[in-house]
C-alpha positions, 0 to 999 in steps of 0.5 A: 675744519682742520682735519690736518692742515697739511692735507686739507688743501691737497685734495683740490689743488691744481689737479686736485684729483683724488687726494689719497685715492689710488686707482689701479687697472690691470688685466684680470688676475694681475694685482700690481700696484705700480708699474715698476717694483724698483725703489727710486731715490731722491738725493739731496747734496748739501754743502757749505764752503768746506764740503758736505754738511752731515748734520742737517735735518732734511725734510721733503714736503709733497706740496699737494698733500702735505706729507713729509719725508725725511731724507737721511745722510748717506756717507757713501754718497755724501748726500741726503737720501729719501728712498721709496718716495711716491711721485709728486712735487716736493719742496725742501726745508733744511735746518742745521745748527750754526746755519741759516735754515734753507727753504725752497718752496718752488721745489722739484718734480719727481716722477718715481720712474728714475732716481733723482738728484737735486742739482745744483747742490744746496749750499747752506750759509753759516752764521758769522763768528759769535765773538760779541756778547750782548748783556741784556737786562729786562724789567717791567715798567716799574723797574722790576727785573723779569726772569724767564724772558726770551732774549733773541737776535733776528735777522730781518733779511732772512726772517730767521732767529740766529741766537736766543737765551733766557733771562735769569732771576735777576732779569739778566741774559748774556747772548753771544752774537756775530756781526756782518749783518743787521740784526733785530733784538727781540724780547718776549715774555708772557703777559708783555708786549714783544719788544723789537729793536733794530741794533744794526750790524753788531760791531762789539760787545754791548749792553741793553736794559729793556723795559717791557710794556704790559700786553693787552691779553686777548684770550678765551675758549672757542665754543661750538654752536652745536654745543661744547668747547671746540678742541685742537683749535689753532688760532692766529692773530696778526697786526695789519700795520706793516710798519711794525716789525715782522717779529711781533706781528704774527701771533699764534696759539692753540688748544681748547683755550687760546691766548695772545699777548697783543697790543693796541692796533688793528688785528685779524683773528683766524680761529679754526678747529676740527669739524667746525667753520672758521672764525675770521674777523677784525679785532681792534685793540685800543687799550692794554687791559685784558680782553675776552674773546667771544668765539662761536664756531659753527658746524663745518660746512663741507667742501665739495670735489668732483673728480672725473677720469675720462678714458679716451683710450687705454693709452690716454686719459684726461682727469678733471677736478671741480671743487668748491673750497670753503674758507678754511682751506689752506695750501700745504705747498706754502708756510703757515698751512695750519692757519685755517684760511687760505686768504690769510695764508696768502696774505702772510706768506706772499704778502705784507699781512695787511688784511687784503689779498693783493693782486700781486699776492694772488698772482704769486699764489697762482704761479705756485698753483699752476706753474711752479708746483704743477699737477697734483699727480705728476704720474699716476703710479698711486692714482692709476695703472693699466696693464701694469703701466702708469700714466705720466702728465702730458699737458695741463689743459686748463686751471680756473680759480675764482679771482679773489685778488683785492678782497679782504681776508675776513671775507668768508666766500667760497672759492671755485676751482677747476683743473684739467690735465692730460695724461699719456701712458708711460709705455705703450699699452696692449689694448687687446685684452677684452677685460680689465680689473680696476683697484682703488683706495679711497678716503671716506668723506669727512665733515670737511669734505664730500668727494665723488669720483666718476670714471667715464669709460670708452664707448665699448667698455662697461662695468661688469663686476664690483667687489666693493665689500663696504657700506662706506663706498657706493659704486653706481652706474655701468656705462658710460659713467661709473660713479664711486662715492665715498660716504661720511665717516666720523673716523678717518680712514680709507677703503679699497675697491675692485672694479672689473671692466669688460668689452660690451657685447650685444644683448640677446632678445627673447620675449613671450606671453606667459601661459594663462587661460586667456592666452593661446599659442598657435604653433607650427610644430615648435615654431610660434606663429602667433598668440591669441589673447582674450580682449579685456583680460590682463595679459602677462608679457615676459622677457626674462630669457633675454641675456646680456653677455656682460651680465649687467641689467637690461631695460625692455621697451615694449610696443604692444602694437595697439598704440601703447608702450612701456619701458621697464627694467622688470622682466615681466609686465602686464597689458590689457587689450581693450579692443579686438584686433585681427593682427597686432605686431608686438615688438620688444627692444632690449637695451644694455647699460652701454646702449646696445640694443636687440629686438624681437617681435611676434603677432598677437590676435586679440579675440573679443568675440564669442563663438557662433554655435550651430546644431545640425540634427541629422534626420529626414524630418523637417521642423520639430523632430519627434522620435520614439523612446530608444531611437538614436539621433546624430548631431553635428556643430557644422556651421559653428564659427569662432571669430576674433575681431569682426563677425564671421571672420572665422579667425578664432580657434574653438577649444571645445564642443560640449553636448548636453542631452537633457539631464544626462552627463555632458559629452565633450569633443575637442575643437581640433577633433574634426573626425568626431565632431558629429555625435550620436545619442540614444533617447531613452527618456520620453518627453521633450529633451533639450539638446545644448551645444556649449562652444568655447574658444581657446581664450575662454570666450564661449556661447551656446545654442539649443534644440528640442527633441520630442521623444514619444512615451512607450511606457504606461503609467504605473497605477497604484490604488490605495485601500478603499475607505469609508467616510470615517476612514474605516474599511467597512463599506456600506451601500448608500454611503460614500466610498473613497478611491485614492490613486494619488501614488500612481507614477509615470516615467515621463509625466507628473501626476498632474499631467496624467489623465484619470478615468474612473468607471465605478462598474454600476453603469454610473457616469464615468469620471475623467480628469487630470491628476490634480483633480481626479486622482482622489475621488469618492462614489456612492453605491445604491445597493450592495453586491 
């Protein structure tokens, strides 16, 4: 974990709302990041008993983000001034040579709308007069002098060191010191247990010989469970025995290799680093021999945060933060925020470091979290502005935090947190503008944190444009919730996004059936009356001409009138009517992202029947019609009916009449050409001519009927007699020998040769031969004599 401990807790404390995020909303075309261009100042007067202190270092820390601002001394005002600080809640830390350090963890709120002066002034307390000399000799258990030992005097009442020096090569150190307050003498050196002695109120020069005991060196590398050594680790060990002086109870080490000069007792070890889960455990030290630490840190478990911005109207909003904190979240509003454990931080800073978060410690923490430090965003100058107007905190509606009082520091459970804060506009906002542009700067997700931001819009507004040009921020949804989801990045950073919101308008609805061979539109001039579609055929319905004035996606709810429906985002959908129906109402309802609807409808007739064709021959004859070659007859389709759902309902529409007369080319008459429906035909070919009427309706259903016309033959056959041949195939003809007569090449305009009748009269008074073309078109005859 450990991204930057001064930021880690900030994302989810009290209105742990957007961490470093900035949302800015304004009318289209205006690009303003704050309600005012004025640079406001924070002034901190720092004095002692003689007047202003000019040599102090003044640091302001924003308690929710951990960001630091240095205030510099301004000789004109004799105060320390921080210029251009963003709104927030700031704690004060002041250090100056010769003075006790000043800490004000409660701090003050700064709304950045006006200059702010800390009042009353901060008075630093001077150290006493350093008029006494402490001669301190440091040696080991064998009496050997120890060089380089640090000799310090500590004020336990204020938990501050007031003076220090280092022993020389003879193990000696002279430290000037003052009286008037009770002090501790503290001596530390690597490899040795820290020595602490209560010397009380110093009243004169004194000498001490200090013997340091060897420490129990506790050390080791922190390894990552995924492999390799964890880097930039921060580790604490603290002794839970509250009878031991504070100066030697809290030990700290950092780097890839950690090392502590511990001593026998019960300790809590807290180890944390970037992108790893913390190790928090008891360490029982029983001897002063070196001890190796076995530290295997698992991969980081993400904390999660969901931030909702509810726009009740343009002048009011509610920001709700729901978070789940992992064990290594800490609070930058308190000291030791780099410790890698919120519970350990509370135990050390607000308690007695006994390894338990006592009820009073937990209560004190809640006081900071809820009451003393207030919302994460006092104003929204860096979070949200609308029409160049920021929002200010109105009320903190609720804060819910898992109760982890009276729990051991070593317990690693998560903590759930929720807060809700109401904001009002700093000045009244003109809400007549129909369109607003929103700008945001959001941090990428990391191994430590997964954030999702949700903008819950007012009922009559929706997202109409998203100019986020990055693959590391996803924007989803249009209404009522727009979700902004930063994605993981192994490189820390942030991204700006631009969202445009617009007042919702009702969509237009337009629906039709796509033109195809199985679909027919019945029009009255240009007005659609109804559609006829062919039953059992897949039909394409279209809605692509429907429009959303806000240019957002639409959904289409089709009711096909036959008991089936379909909801789709596509502007094209297919449907098959399996049963004929004389009349169905098709309804298409279009819905936009804000749930505004519109609808349109049309009638559909489902044609499942073929036409019933009838041929009327216009003639005086009854029964079989017989005519002569060259005669002309008229034919009419009168009585032909096209139905849709039931026989003879006559609701269908005929597309074409196709007349076929024998082998001749067809003749076509359009179904709507009533004047030319009767056709005439001249029959020039003799024989039985089949007249066919094919009738096709407008959706492709078809049927036919026929009638036979007998055309009398007026053309004689064409006789062709081949060469007379004898029995040997020669042309010499001899009496009393067979002669062969060949008429097989005889043709007729109507009949095949097999249907012709051949009659042979050989001229010698012999019997006439008569028969069909198969048997008598080729015969022989023997003449009795020549002639």
